[in-house]
Structure formats: structure tokens, C-alpha cells
PDB file of N, CA, C and O in Angstrom:
ATOM      1  N   MET A   1      87.787 -82.076  -2.900  1.00  0.00           N
ATOM      2  CA  MET A   1      88.711 -83.025  -2.359  1.00  0.00           C
ATOM      3  C   MET A   1      89.911 -82.191  -1.669  1.00  0.00           C
ATOM      4  O   MET A   1      90.560 -81.318  -2.245  1.00  0.00           O
ATOM      5  N   ASN A   2      90.095 -82.621  -0.311  1.00  0.00           N
ATOM      6  CA  ASN A   2      91.126 -81.923   0.434  1.00  0.00           C
ATOM      7  C   ASN A   2      92.467 -82.649   0.434  1.00  0.00           C
ATOM      8  O   ASN A   2      92.493 -83.731  -0.153  1.00  0.00           O
ATOM      9  N   LYS A   3      93.584 -82.207   1.010  1.00  0.00           N
ATOM     10  CA  LYS A   3      94.794 -82.818   1.098  1.00  0.00           C
ATOM     11  C   LYS A   3      94.695 -84.263   1.565  1.00  0.00           C
ATOM     12  O   LYS A   3      95.190 -85.199   0.936  1.00  0.00           O
ATOM     13  N   GLY A   4      94.094 -84.374   2.589  1.00  0.00           N
ATOM     14  CA  GLY A   4      93.990 -85.880   3.139  1.00  0.00           C
ATOM     15  C   GLY A   4      93.375 -86.792   2.041  1.00  0.00           C
ATOM     16  O   GLY A   4      93.893 -87.864   1.727  1.00  0.00           O
ATOM     17  N   GLU A   5      92.278 -86.323   1.493  1.00  0.00           N
ATOM     18  CA  GLU A   5      91.634 -87.267   0.626  1.00  0.00           C
ATOM     19  C   GLU A   5      92.627 -87.301  -0.757  1.00  0.00           C
ATOM     20  O   GLU A   5      92.628 -88.376  -1.356  1.00  0.00           O
ATOM     21  N   LEU A   6      93.320 -86.405  -1.210  1.00  0.00           N
ATOM     22  CA  LEU A   6      94.189 -86.641  -2.176  1.00  0.00           C
ATOM     23  C   LEU A   6      95.260 -87.666  -1.851  1.00  0.00           C
ATOM     24  O   LEU A   6      95.487 -88.610  -2.608  1.00  0.00           O
ATOM     25  N   ILE A   7      95.952 -87.456  -0.652  1.00  0.00           N
ATOM     26  CA  ILE A   7      96.816 -88.547  -0.247  1.00  0.00           C
ATOM     27  C   ILE A   7      96.307 -89.959  -0.354  1.00  0.00           C
ATOM     28  O   ILE A   7      96.936 -90.867  -0.897  1.00  0.00           O
ATOM     29  N   ALA A   8      95.062 -90.082   0.234  1.00  0.00           N
ATOM     30  CA  ALA A   8      94.517 -91.428   0.323  1.00  0.00           C
ATOM     31  C   ALA A   8      94.266 -92.084  -1.060  1.00  0.00           C
ATOM     32  O   ALA A   8      94.412 -93.268  -1.362  1.00  0.00           O
ATOM     33  N   ALA A   9      93.814 -90.945  -1.909  1.00  0.00           N
ATOM     34  CA  ALA A   9      93.566 -91.549  -3.413  1.00  0.00           C
ATOM     35  C   ALA A   9      94.855 -91.897  -4.147  1.00  0.00           C
ATOM     36  O   ALA A   9      94.870 -92.773  -5.012  1.00  0.00           O
ATOM     37  N   MET A  10      96.096 -91.102  -3.741  1.00  0.00           N
ATOM     38  CA  MET A  10      97.174 -91.328  -4.326  1.00  0.00           C
ATOM     39  C   MET A  10      97.783 -92.669  -3.874  1.00  0.00           C
ATOM     40  O   MET A  10      98.314 -93.466  -4.647  1.00  0.00           O
ATOM     41  N   ALA A  11      97.664 -92.823  -2.657  1.00  0.00           N
ATOM     42  CA  ALA A  11      98.226 -94.276  -2.027  1.00  0.00           C
ATOM     43  C   ALA A  11      97.515 -95.336  -2.521  1.00  0.00           C
ATOM     44  O   ALA A  11      98.062 -96.424  -2.704  1.00  0.00           O
ATOM     45  N   ASP A  12      96.072 -95.097  -2.815  1.00  0.00           N
ATOM     46  CA  ASP A  12      95.313 -96.283  -3.354  1.00  0.00           C
ATOM     47  C   ASP A  12      95.724 -96.649  -4.764  1.00  0.00           C
ATOM     48  O   ASP A  12      95.881 -97.803  -5.164  1.00  0.00           O
ATOM     49  N   LYS A  13      95.883 -95.523  -5.486  1.00  0.00           N
ATOM     50  CA  LYS A  13      96.475 -95.664  -6.942  1.00  0.00           C
ATOM     51  C   LYS A  13      97.584 -96.198  -7.176  1.00  0.00           C
ATOM     52  O   LYS A  13      97.756 -96.944  -8.140  1.00  0.00           O
ATOM     53  N   ALA A  14      98.565 -95.872  -6.269  1.00  0.00           N
ATOM     54  CA  ALA A  14      99.978 -96.271  -6.362  1.00  0.00           C
ATOM     55  C   ALA A  14     100.228 -97.535  -5.630  1.00  0.00           C
ATOM     56  O   ALA A  14     101.254 -98.177  -5.856  1.00  0.00           O
ATOM     57  N   GLY A  15      99.262 -97.966  -4.681  1.00  0.00           N
ATOM     58  CA  GLY A  15      99.552 -99.194  -4.035  1.00  0.00           C
ATOM     59  C   GLY A  15     100.740 -99.048  -2.967  1.00  0.00           C
ATOM     60  O   GLY A  15     101.546 -99.938  -2.696  1.00  0.00           O
ATOM     61  N   VAL A  16     100.703 -97.839  -2.446  1.00  0.00           N
ATOM     62  CA  VAL A  16     101.827 -97.610  -1.336  1.00  0.00           C
ATOM     63  C   VAL A  16     101.010 -97.093  -0.034  1.00  0.00           C
ATOM     64  O   VAL A  16      99.786 -96.961  -0.047  1.00  0.00           O
ATOM     65  N   SER A  17     101.673 -96.866   0.882  1.00  0.00           N
ATOM     66  CA  SER A  17     101.184 -96.314   2.278  1.00  0.00           C
ATOM     67  C   SER A  17     100.620 -94.793   2.165  1.00  0.00           C
ATOM     68  O   SER A  17     101.078 -94.003   1.339  1.00  0.00           O
ATOM     69  N   GLN A  18      99.816 -94.534   2.872  1.00  0.00           N
ATOM     70  CA  GLN A  18      99.365 -93.057   2.897  1.00  0.00           C
ATOM     71  C   GLN A  18     100.530 -92.116   3.388  1.00  0.00           C
ATOM     72  O   GLN A  18     100.659 -90.970   2.958  1.00  0.00           O
ATOM     73  N   LYS A  19     101.311 -92.648   4.256  1.00  0.00           N
ATOM     74  CA  LYS A  19     102.471 -91.875   4.754  1.00  0.00           C
ATOM     75  C   LYS A  19     103.556 -91.630   3.573  1.00  0.00           C
ATOM     76  O   LYS A  19     104.180 -90.570   3.515  1.00  0.00           O
ATOM     77  N   ASP A  20     103.754 -92.763   2.561  1.00  0.00           N
ATOM     78  CA  ASP A  20     104.600 -92.460   1.751  1.00  0.00           C
ATOM     79  C   ASP A  20     104.042 -91.716   0.582  1.00  0.00           C
ATOM     80  O   ASP A  20     104.842 -91.075  -0.100  1.00  0.00           O
ATOM     81  N   ALA A  21     102.829 -91.716   0.272  1.00  0.00           N
ATOM     82  CA  ALA A  21     102.264 -90.723  -0.677  1.00  0.00           C
ATOM     83  C   ALA A  21     102.251 -89.519  -0.186  1.00  0.00           C
ATOM     84  O   ALA A  21     102.546 -88.610  -0.962  1.00  0.00           O
ATOM     85  N   GLY A  22     101.922 -89.195   1.177  1.00  0.00           N
ATOM     86  CA  GLY A  22     101.955 -87.845   1.702  1.00  0.00           C
ATOM     87  C   GLY A  22     103.352 -87.155   1.574  1.00  0.00           C
ATOM     88  O   GLY A  22     103.527 -85.953   1.379  1.00  0.00           O
ATOM     89  N   ASN A  23     104.352 -88.147   1.719  1.00  0.00           N
ATOM     90  CA  ASN A  23     105.937 -87.654   1.786  1.00  0.00           C
ATOM     91  C   ASN A  23     106.122 -87.140   0.237  1.00  0.00           C
ATOM     92  O   ASN A  23     106.652 -86.053   0.008  1.00  0.00           O
ATOM     93  N   CYS A  24     105.637 -88.018  -0.830  1.00  0.00           N
ATOM     94  CA  CYS A  24     105.624 -87.659  -2.149  1.00  0.00           C
ATOM     95  C   CYS A  24     105.065 -86.394  -2.388  1.00  0.00           C
ATOM     96  O   CYS A  24     105.707 -85.527  -2.980  1.00  0.00           O
ATOM     97  N   LEU A  25     103.839 -86.202  -1.947  1.00  0.00           N
ATOM     98  CA  LEU A  25     103.155 -84.923  -2.276  1.00  0.00           C
ATOM     99  C   LEU A  25     103.715 -83.652  -1.628  1.00  0.00           C
ATOM    100  O   LEU A  25     103.670 -82.561  -2.198  1.00  0.00           O
ATOM    101  N   ASP A  26     104.286 -83.856  -0.317  1.00  0.00           N
ATOM    102  CA  ASP A  26     104.990 -82.872   0.311  1.00  0.00           C
ATOM    103  C   ASP A  26     106.284 -82.602  -0.276  1.00  0.00           C
ATOM    104  O   ASP A  26     106.764 -81.481  -0.111  1.00  0.00           O
ATOM    105  N   ALA A  27     106.924 -83.491  -0.949  1.00  0.00           N
ATOM    106  CA  ALA A  27     108.245 -83.247  -1.608  1.00  0.00           C
ATOM    107  C   ALA A  27     107.936 -82.510  -2.859  1.00  0.00           C
ATOM    108  O   ALA A  27     108.607 -81.515  -3.131  1.00  0.00           O
ATOM    109  N   MET A  28     106.962 -82.916  -3.665  1.00  0.00           N
ATOM    110  CA  MET A  28     106.523 -82.310  -4.803  1.00  0.00           C
ATOM    111  C   MET A  28     106.148 -80.793  -4.740  1.00  0.00           C
ATOM    112  O   MET A  28     106.476 -79.953  -5.578  1.00  0.00           O
ATOM    113  N   MET A  29     105.428 -80.583  -3.642  1.00  0.00           N
ATOM    114  CA  MET A  29     105.016 -79.193  -3.608  1.00  0.00           C
ATOM    115  C   MET A  29     106.141 -78.302  -3.056  1.00  0.00           C
ATOM    116  O   MET A  29     106.130 -77.094  -3.292  1.00  0.00           O
ATOM    117  N   SER A  30     107.068 -78.850  -2.360  1.00  0.00           N
ATOM    118  CA  SER A  30     108.347 -78.089  -1.725  1.00  0.00           C
ATOM    119  C   SER A  30     109.257 -77.761  -2.855  1.00  0.00           C
ATOM    120  O   SER A  30     109.901 -76.712  -2.876  1.00  0.00           O
ATOM    121  N   THR A  31     109.318 -78.788  -3.930  1.00  0.00           N
ATOM    122  CA  THR A  31     110.228 -78.707  -4.977  1.00  0.00           C
ATOM    123  C   THR A  31     109.689 -77.574  -6.012  1.00  0.00           C
ATOM    124  O   THR A  31     110.444 -76.809  -6.613  1.00  0.00           O
ATOM    125  N   ILE A  32     108.274 -77.578  -6.133  1.00  0.00           N
ATOM    126  CA  ILE A  32     107.694 -76.557  -6.941  1.00  0.00           C
ATOM    127  C   ILE A  32     107.907 -75.170  -6.139  1.00  0.00           C
ATOM    128  O   ILE A  32     108.143 -74.143  -6.775  1.00  0.00           O
ATOM    129  N   GLU A  33     107.831 -75.162  -4.937  1.00  0.00           N
ATOM    130  CA  GLU A  33     107.756 -73.685  -4.245  1.00  0.00           C
ATOM    131  C   GLU A  33     109.184 -73.232  -4.441  1.00  0.00           C
ATOM    132  O   GLU A  33     109.367 -72.095  -4.877  1.00  0.00           O
ATOM    133  N   SER A  34     110.260 -74.046  -4.148  1.00  0.00           N
ATOM    134  CA  SER A  34     111.734 -73.721  -4.483  1.00  0.00           C
ATOM    135  C   SER A  34     111.910 -73.310  -5.680  1.00  0.00           C
ATOM    136  O   SER A  34     112.654 -72.336  -5.792  1.00  0.00           O
ATOM    137  N   GLU A  35     111.396 -73.804  -6.752  1.00  0.00           N
ATOM    138  CA  GLU A  35     111.829 -73.524  -8.208  1.00  0.00           C
ATOM    139  C   GLU A  35     110.969 -72.022  -8.431  1.00  0.00           C
ATOM    140  O   GLU A  35     111.538 -71.093  -9.005  1.00  0.00           O
ATOM    141  N   ILE A  36     109.903 -71.916  -8.048  1.00  0.00           N
ATOM    142  CA  ILE A  36     109.084 -70.699  -8.178  1.00  0.00           C
ATOM    143  C   ILE A  36     109.839 -69.602  -7.491  1.00  0.00           C
ATOM    144  O   ILE A  36     110.013 -68.558  -8.121  1.00  0.00           O
ATOM    145  N   SER A  37     110.275 -69.708  -6.361  1.00  0.00           N
ATOM    146  CA  SER A  37     110.916 -68.798  -5.546  1.00  0.00           C
ATOM    147  C   SER A  37     112.201 -68.356  -6.085  1.00  0.00           C
ATOM    148  O   SER A  37     112.599 -67.204  -5.912  1.00  0.00           O
ATOM    149  N   SER A  38     112.906 -69.292  -6.775  1.00  0.00           N
ATOM    150  CA  SER A  38     114.208 -68.773  -7.421  1.00  0.00           C
ATOM    151  C   SER A  38     113.860 -68.175  -8.808  1.00  0.00           C
ATOM    152  O   SER A  38     114.783 -67.767  -9.512  1.00  0.00           O
ATOM    153  N   GLY A  39     112.702 -68.107  -9.195  1.00  0.00           N
ATOM    154  CA  GLY A  39     112.315 -67.427 -10.632  1.00  0.00           C
ATOM    155  C   GLY A  39     112.241 -68.414 -11.651  1.00  0.00           C
ATOM    156  O   GLY A  39     112.191 -68.022 -12.817  1.00  0.00           O
ATOM    157  N   GLY A  40     112.225 -69.675 -11.394  1.00  0.00           N
ATOM    158  CA  GLY A  40     112.027 -70.722 -12.399  1.00  0.00           C
ATOM    159  C   GLY A  40     110.525 -71.076 -12.750  1.00  0.00           C
ATOM    160  O   GLY A  40     109.619 -70.383 -12.288  1.00  0.00           O
ATOM    161  N   GLU A  41     110.311 -71.978 -13.434  1.00  0.00           N
ATOM    162  CA  GLU A  41     108.903 -72.439 -13.713  1.00  0.00           C
ATOM    163  C   GLU A  41     108.943 -74.036 -13.828  1.00  0.00           C
ATOM    164  O   GLU A  41     109.961 -74.614 -14.209  1.00  0.00           O
ATOM    165  N   VAL A  42     107.866 -74.655 -13.503  1.00  0.00           N
ATOM    166  CA  VAL A  42     107.584 -76.050 -13.474  1.00  0.00           C
ATOM    167  C   VAL A  42     106.521 -76.298 -14.319  1.00  0.00           C
ATOM    168  O   VAL A  42     105.431 -75.747 -14.163  1.00  0.00           O
ATOM    169  N   ALA A  43     106.817 -77.296 -15.437  1.00  0.00           N
ATOM    170  CA  ALA A  43     105.668 -77.634 -16.274  1.00  0.00           C
ATOM    171  C   ALA A  43     105.455 -78.975 -16.308  1.00  0.00           C
ATOM    172  O   ALA A  43     106.372 -79.742 -16.603  1.00  0.00           O
ATOM    173  N   ILE A  44     104.065 -79.460 -15.971  1.00  0.00           N
ATOM    174  CA  ILE A  44     103.762 -80.798 -15.979  1.00  0.00           C
ATOM    175  C   ILE A  44     102.861 -80.999 -17.122  1.00  0.00           C
ATOM    176  O   ILE A  44     101.637 -81.020 -16.997  1.00  0.00           O
ATOM    177  N   THR A  45     103.580 -81.170 -18.420  1.00  0.00           N
ATOM    178  CA  THR A  45     102.986 -81.182 -19.795  1.00  0.00           C
ATOM    179  C   THR A  45     101.533 -81.826 -19.804  1.00  0.00           C
ATOM    180  O   THR A  45     101.387 -83.004 -19.476  1.00  0.00           O
ATOM    181  N   GLY A  46     100.414 -80.994 -20.204  1.00  0.00           N
ATOM    182  CA  GLY A  46      99.258 -81.528 -20.346  1.00  0.00           C
ATOM    183  C   GLY A  46      98.373 -81.349 -19.035  1.00  0.00           C
ATOM    184  O   GLY A  46      97.177 -81.642 -19.014  1.00  0.00           O
ATOM    185  N   TYR A  47      98.988 -80.901 -18.071  1.00  0.00           N
ATOM    186  CA  TYR A  47      98.362 -80.775 -16.816  1.00  0.00           C
ATOM    187  C   TYR A  47      98.344 -79.347 -16.108  1.00  0.00           C
ATOM    188  O   TYR A  47      97.306 -78.698 -15.982  1.00  0.00           O
ATOM    189  N   LEU A  48      99.500 -78.950 -15.692  1.00  0.00           N
ATOM    190  CA  LEU A  48      99.725 -77.766 -15.076  1.00  0.00           C
ATOM    191  C   LEU A  48     101.101 -77.037 -15.324  1.00  0.00           C
ATOM    192  O   LEU A  48     102.095 -77.712 -15.593  1.00  0.00           O
ATOM    193  N   LYS A  49     101.154 -75.917 -15.251  1.00  0.00           N
ATOM    194  CA  LYS A  49     102.247 -75.039 -15.493  1.00  0.00           C
ATOM    195  C   LYS A  49     102.377 -74.024 -14.275  1.00  0.00           C
ATOM    196  O   LYS A  49     101.371 -73.408 -13.924  1.00  0.00           O
ATOM    197  N   PHE A  50     103.489 -73.851 -13.675  1.00  0.00           N
ATOM    198  CA  PHE A  50     103.544 -72.962 -12.412  1.00  0.00           C
ATOM    199  C   PHE A  50     104.633 -72.062 -12.823  1.00  0.00           C
ATOM    200  O   PHE A  50     105.681 -72.560 -13.237  1.00  0.00           O
ATOM    201  N   GLU A  51     104.476 -70.672 -12.742  1.00  0.00           N
ATOM    202  CA  GLU A  51     105.565 -69.804 -12.931  1.00  0.00           C
ATOM    203  C   GLU A  51     105.356 -68.394 -12.117  1.00  0.00           C
ATOM    204  O   GLU A  51     104.250 -68.034 -11.714  1.00  0.00           O
ATOM    205  N   ARG A  52     106.425 -67.730 -11.949  1.00  0.00           N
ATOM    206  CA  ARG A  52     106.489 -66.691 -11.245  1.00  0.00           C
ATOM    207  C   ARG A  52     105.953 -65.540 -12.210  1.00  0.00           C
ATOM    208  O   ARG A  52     106.326 -65.458 -13.380  1.00  0.00           O
ATOM    209  N   ALA A  53     105.050 -64.661 -11.625  1.00  0.00           N
ATOM    210  CA  ALA A  53     104.692 -63.511 -12.237  1.00  0.00           C
ATOM    211  C   ALA A  53     105.122 -62.242 -11.552  1.00  0.00           C
ATOM    212  O   ALA A  53     105.289 -62.282 -10.333  1.00  0.00           O
ATOM    213  N   ASN A  54     105.320 -61.104 -12.218  1.00  0.00           N
ATOM    214  CA  ASN A  54     105.546 -59.834 -11.565  1.00  0.00           C
ATOM    215  C   ASN A  54     104.255 -58.895 -11.711  1.00  0.00           C
ATOM    216  O   ASN A  54     103.731 -58.645 -12.797  1.00  0.00           O
ATOM    217  N   THR A  55     103.857 -58.459 -10.603  1.00  0.00           N
ATOM    218  CA  THR A  55     102.694 -57.399 -10.803  1.00  0.00           C
ATOM    219  C   THR A  55     103.058 -56.217 -10.610  1.00  0.00           C
ATOM    220  O   THR A  55     103.882 -55.995  -9.723  1.00  0.00           O
ATOM    221  N   SER A  56     102.530 -55.164 -11.397  1.00  0.00           N
ATOM    222  CA  SER A  56     102.900 -53.613 -11.331  1.00  0.00           C
ATOM    223  C   SER A  56     102.224 -53.006 -10.148  1.00  0.00           C
ATOM    224  O   SER A  56     101.219 -53.472  -9.613  1.00  0.00           O
ATOM    225  N   ALA A  57     102.904 -51.853  -9.761  1.00  0.00           N
ATOM    226  CA  ALA A  57     102.163 -51.169  -8.776  1.00  0.00           C
ATOM    227  C   ALA A  57     101.001 -50.538  -9.493  1.00  0.00           C
ATOM    228  O   ALA A  57     101.001 -50.287 -10.698  1.00  0.00           O
ATOM    229  N   ARG A  58      99.851 -50.264  -8.523  1.00  0.00           N
ATOM    230  CA  ARG A  58      98.531 -49.851  -9.206  1.00  0.00           C
ATOM    231  C   ARG A  58      97.908 -48.987  -8.007  1.00  0.00           C
ATOM    232  O   ARG A  58      98.402 -48.972  -6.879  1.00  0.00           O
ATOM    233  N   VAL A  59      96.779 -48.277  -8.378  1.00  0.00           N
ATOM    234  CA  VAL A  59      95.998 -47.698  -7.490  1.00  0.00           C
ATOM    235  C   VAL A  59      94.625 -48.557  -7.278  1.00  0.00           C
ATOM    236  O   VAL A  59      93.953 -48.988  -8.215  1.00  0.00           O
ATOM    237  N   GLY A  60      94.359 -48.711  -6.087  1.00  0.00           N
ATOM    238  CA  GLY A  60      93.189 -49.509  -5.870  1.00  0.00           C
ATOM    239  C   GLY A  60      92.165 -48.784  -4.885  1.00  0.00           C
ATOM    240  O   GLY A  60      92.462 -47.644  -4.529  1.00  0.00           O
ATOM    241  N   ARG A  61      91.072 -49.313  -4.452  1.00  0.00           N
ATOM    242  CA  ARG A  61      90.003 -48.619  -3.790  1.00  0.00           C
ATOM    243  C   ARG A  61      89.718 -49.588  -2.500  1.00  0.00           C
ATOM    244  O   ARG A  61      89.623 -50.814  -2.551  1.00  0.00           O
ATOM    245  N   ASN A  62      89.612 -48.826  -1.415  1.00  0.00           N
ATOM    246  CA  ASN A  62      88.880 -49.452  -0.085  1.00  0.00           C
ATOM    247  C   ASN A  62      87.456 -49.679  -0.376  1.00  0.00           C
ATOM    248  O   ASN A  62      86.737 -48.685  -0.481  1.00  0.00           O
ATOM    249  N   PRO A  63      86.893 -50.992  -0.539  1.00  0.00           N
ATOM    250  CA  PRO A  63      85.603 -51.214  -0.809  1.00  0.00           C
ATOM    251  C   PRO A  63      84.530 -50.443   0.264  1.00  0.00           C
ATOM    252  O   PRO A  63      83.449 -49.978  -0.096  1.00  0.00           O
ATOM    253  N   GLN A  64      84.958 -50.411   1.406  1.00  0.00           N
ATOM    254  CA  GLN A  64      84.156 -49.938   2.491  1.00  0.00           C
ATOM    255  C   GLN A  64      84.077 -48.383   2.456  1.00  0.00           C
ATOM    256  O   GLN A  64      82.972 -47.867   2.623  1.00  0.00           O
ATOM    257  N   THR A  65      85.146 -47.620   2.257  1.00  0.00           N
ATOM    258  CA  THR A  65      85.209 -46.108   2.196  1.00  0.00           C
ATOM    259  C   THR A  65      85.308 -45.616   0.970  1.00  0.00           C
ATOM    260  O   THR A  65      84.935 -44.458   0.785  1.00  0.00           O
ATOM    261  N   GLY A  66      85.748 -46.273   0.051  1.00  0.00           N
ATOM    262  CA  GLY A  66      85.926 -45.668  -1.451  1.00  0.00           C
ATOM    263  C   GLY A  66      87.147 -45.014  -1.613  1.00  0.00           C
ATOM    264  O   GLY A  66      87.539 -44.634  -2.716  1.00  0.00           O
ATOM    265  N   ALA A  67      87.842 -44.842  -0.456  1.00  0.00           N
ATOM    266  CA  ALA A  67      89.203 -44.117  -0.688  1.00  0.00           C
ATOM    267  C   ALA A  67      90.170 -44.871  -1.336  1.00  0.00           C
ATOM    268  O   ALA A  67      90.292 -46.083  -1.153  1.00  0.00           O
ATOM    269  N   THR A  68      91.031 -44.057  -2.265  1.00  0.00           N
ATOM    270  CA  THR A  68      92.047 -44.622  -3.055  1.00  0.00           C
ATOM    271  C   THR A  68      93.389 -45.161  -2.377  1.00  0.00           C
ATOM    272  O   THR A  68      93.988 -44.412  -1.606  1.00  0.00           O
ATOM    273  N   ILE A  69      93.844 -46.360  -2.628  1.00  0.00           N
ATOM    274  CA  ILE A  69      95.093 -46.717  -1.813  1.00  0.00           C
ATOM    275  C   ILE A  69      96.050 -47.125  -2.895  1.00  0.00           C
ATOM    276  O   ILE A  69      95.678 -47.373  -4.042  1.00  0.00           O
ATOM    277  N   HIS A  70      97.367 -47.190  -2.466  1.00  0.00           N
ATOM    278  CA  HIS A  70      98.511 -47.533  -3.268  1.00  0.00           C
ATOM    279  C   HIS A  70      98.703 -49.025  -3.032  1.00  0.00           C
ATOM    280  O   HIS A  70      98.922 -49.412  -1.884  1.00  0.00           O
ATOM    281  N   VAL A  71      98.631 -49.946  -4.108  1.00  0.00           N
ATOM    282  CA  VAL A  71      99.038 -51.201  -4.103  1.00  0.00           C
ATOM    283  C   VAL A  71     100.381 -51.457  -4.665  1.00  0.00           C
ATOM    284  O   VAL A  71     100.543 -51.349  -5.881  1.00  0.00           O
ATOM    285  N   PRO A  72     101.401 -51.801  -3.853  1.00  0.00           N
ATOM    286  CA  PRO A  72     102.892 -51.775  -4.407  1.00  0.00           C
ATOM    287  C   PRO A  72     103.095 -53.231  -5.293  1.00  0.00           C
ATOM    288  O   PRO A  72     102.471 -54.277  -5.114  1.00  0.00           O
ATOM    289  N   ALA A  73     103.972 -53.011  -6.121  1.00  0.00           N
ATOM    290  CA  ALA A  73     104.537 -54.041  -7.051  1.00  0.00           C
ATOM    291  C   ALA A  73     104.772 -55.334  -6.236  1.00  0.00           C
ATOM    292  O   ALA A  73     105.225 -55.215  -5.098  1.00  0.00           O
ATOM    293  N   GLY A  74     104.524 -56.440  -6.684  1.00  0.00           N
ATOM    294  CA  GLY A  74     105.034 -57.661  -6.186  1.00  0.00           C
ATOM    295  C   GLY A  74     105.237 -58.748  -7.157  1.00  0.00           C
ATOM    296  O   GLY A  74     105.437 -58.613  -8.365  1.00  0.00           O
ATOM    297  N   THR A  75     105.161 -59.864  -6.471  1.00  0.00           N
ATOM    298  CA  THR A  75     105.196 -61.163  -7.352  1.00  0.00           C
ATOM    299  C   THR A  75     103.988 -62.059  -6.934  1.00  0.00           C
ATOM    300  O   THR A  75     103.342 -61.840  -5.909  1.00  0.00           O
ATOM    301  N   ARG A  76     103.727 -63.078  -7.792  1.00  0.00           N
ATOM    302  CA  ARG A  76     102.587 -63.951  -7.465  1.00  0.00           C
ATOM    303  C   ARG A  76     103.046 -65.247  -8.079  1.00  0.00           C
ATOM    304  O   ARG A  76     104.122 -65.195  -8.674  1.00  0.00           O
ATOM    305  N   CYS A  77     102.427 -66.383  -8.037  1.00  0.00           N
ATOM    306  CA  CYS A  77     102.467 -67.631  -8.839  1.00  0.00           C
ATOM    307  C   CYS A  77     101.221 -67.529  -9.708  1.00  0.00           C
ATOM    308  O   CYS A  77     100.075 -67.214  -9.387  1.00  0.00           O
ATOM    309  N   LYS A  78     101.761 -67.893 -10.960  1.00  0.00           N
ATOM    310  CA  LYS A  78     100.688 -68.170 -12.097  1.00  0.00           C
ATOM    311  C   LYS A  78     100.674 -69.496 -12.411  1.00  0.00           C
ATOM    312  O   LYS A  78     101.663 -70.138 -12.764  1.00  0.00           O
ATOM    313  N   VAL A  79      99.508 -69.936 -12.281  1.00  0.00           N
ATOM    314  CA  VAL A  79      99.125 -71.364 -12.596  1.00  0.00           C
ATOM    315  C   VAL A  79      98.369 -71.564 -14.018  1.00  0.00           C
ATOM    316  O   VAL A  79      97.263 -71.039 -14.138  1.00  0.00           O
ATOM    317  N   SER A  80      98.827 -72.180 -14.925  1.00  0.00           N
ATOM    318  CA  SER A  80      97.994 -72.477 -16.090  1.00  0.00           C
ATOM    319  C   SER A  80      97.700 -73.925 -16.415  1.00  0.00           C
ATOM    320  O   SER A  80      98.483 -74.873 -16.353  1.00  0.00           O
ATOM    321  N   VAL A  81      96.384 -73.920 -16.786  1.00  0.00           N
ATOM    322  CA  VAL A  81      96.008 -75.505 -16.976  1.00  0.00           C
ATOM    323  C   VAL A  81      96.216 -75.956 -18.286  1.00  0.00           C
ATOM    324  O   VAL A  81      96.048 -75.206 -19.248  1.00  0.00           O
ATOM    325  N   GLY A  82      96.563 -77.108 -18.396  1.00  0.00           N
ATOM    326  CA  GLY A  82      97.101 -77.846 -19.578  1.00  0.00           C
ATOM    327  C   GLY A  82      95.927 -78.570 -20.429  1.00  0.00           C
ATOM    328  O   GLY A  82      94.839 -78.735 -19.876  1.00  0.00           O
ATOM    329  N   SER A  83      96.108 -78.973 -21.661  1.00  0.00           N
ATOM    330  CA  SER A  83      95.007 -79.525 -22.325  1.00  0.00           C
ATOM    331  C   SER A  83      94.306 -80.886 -21.920  1.00  0.00           C
ATOM    332  O   SER A  83      93.213 -81.217 -22.382  1.00  0.00           O
ATOM    333  N   LYS A  84      94.971 -81.585 -21.089  1.00  0.00           N
ATOM    334  CA  LYS A  84      94.243 -82.786 -20.493  1.00  0.00           C
ATOM    335  C   LYS A  84      93.295 -82.235 -19.422  1.00  0.00           C
ATOM    336  O   LYS A  84      92.131 -82.631 -19.361  1.00  0.00           O
ATOM    337  N   LEU A  85      93.744 -81.408 -18.657  1.00  0.00           N
ATOM    338  CA  LEU A  85      92.834 -80.869 -17.494  1.00  0.00           C
ATOM    339  C   LEU A  85      91.695 -80.075 -18.206  1.00  0.00           C
ATOM    340  O   LEU A  85      90.547 -80.182 -17.774  1.00  0.00           O
ATOM    341  N   LYS A  86      91.954 -79.335 -19.210  1.00  0.00           N
ATOM    342  CA  LYS A  86      90.880 -78.671 -19.781  1.00  0.00           C
ATOM    343  C   LYS A  86      89.796 -79.549 -20.422  1.00  0.00           C
ATOM    344  O   LYS A  86      88.612 -79.314 -20.181  1.00  0.00           O
ATOM    345  N   SER A  87      90.157 -80.527 -21.210  1.00  0.00           N
ATOM    346  CA  SER A  87      89.473 -81.378 -21.745  1.00  0.00           C
ATOM    347  C   SER A  87      88.609 -82.344 -20.625  1.00  0.00           C
ATOM    348  O   SER A  87      87.488 -82.756 -20.925  1.00  0.00           O
ATOM    349  N   ALA A  88      89.145 -82.617 -19.501  1.00  0.00           N
ATOM    350  CA  ALA A  88      88.610 -83.296 -18.514  1.00  0.00           C
ATOM    351  C   ALA A  88      87.301 -82.319 -17.802  1.00  0.00           C
ATOM    352  O   ALA A  88      86.310 -82.878 -17.331  1.00  0.00           O
ATOM    353  N   GLY A  89      87.407 -81.261 -17.801  1.00  0.00           N
ATOM    354  CA  GLY A  89      86.214 -80.437 -17.345  1.00  0.00           C
ATOM    355  C   GLY A  89      85.201 -80.288 -18.274  1.00  0.00           C
ATOM    356  O   GLY A  89      84.120 -79.832 -17.901  1.00  0.00           O
ATOM    357  N   LYS A  90      85.393 -80.618 -19.485  1.00  0.00           N
ATOM    358  CA  LYS A  90      84.166 -80.733 -20.511  1.00  0.00           C
ATOM    359  C   LYS A  90      83.362 -81.975 -20.268  1.00  0.00           C
ATOM    360  O   LYS A  90      83.982 -83.034 -20.356  1.00  0.00           O
ATOM    361  N   SER A  91      82.151 -82.021 -19.993  1.00  0.00           N
ATOM    362  CA  SER A  91      81.360 -83.283 -19.916  1.00  0.00           C
ATOM    363  C   SER A  91      80.418 -83.463 -20.994  1.00  0.00           C
ATOM    364  O   SER A  91      79.710 -84.469 -21.033  1.00  0.00           O
TER     365      SER A  91
END
């Protein structure tokens, strides 16, 4: 499912226009992005948890040449799956 299909499904389930559903999805993602970039976390209990994680500097390898390279420390977004999504994946 891509973003357009997600918006269409949301609009259908909520009984709103696709434009309104798209605006809601964009607002949600923007809010999550703002919270993560400020160092906070967003938890949607049972579904997903978004949080900022720091990565350490490390030594990596160029897969083509085998040469070692330095990978600097940085940050990333960590997404954890909640119990409701875990159980939905079990058939």
C-alpha cells in the first residue's frame, strides 16, 4: 500500500474526503517528525513507537574495494512495533 492508497482507505473508513484524510496524514507525520527532531518520542500504544536513537562512530568497509572507511556518529529514527501490530502479522 502506498501513500495514495492509504489516504483513500483512511477517507473511506472515516467517511471524509481524500483531501481531508491526506491533510490529517500529513499533519500526523509532520508532528511526529517535529517531536523526533527535538529529541522526544511518540508512542501510539499497541501500534508504533517512534524515538530518536544515537549511533556510535564505527569502522565500515567499502563492499567493492574492501577498504576500511570511518562512519561518523549520528542519529536515526527508531520505530518499534506494538503488540496489536505484532499479533496482526501472525496468521
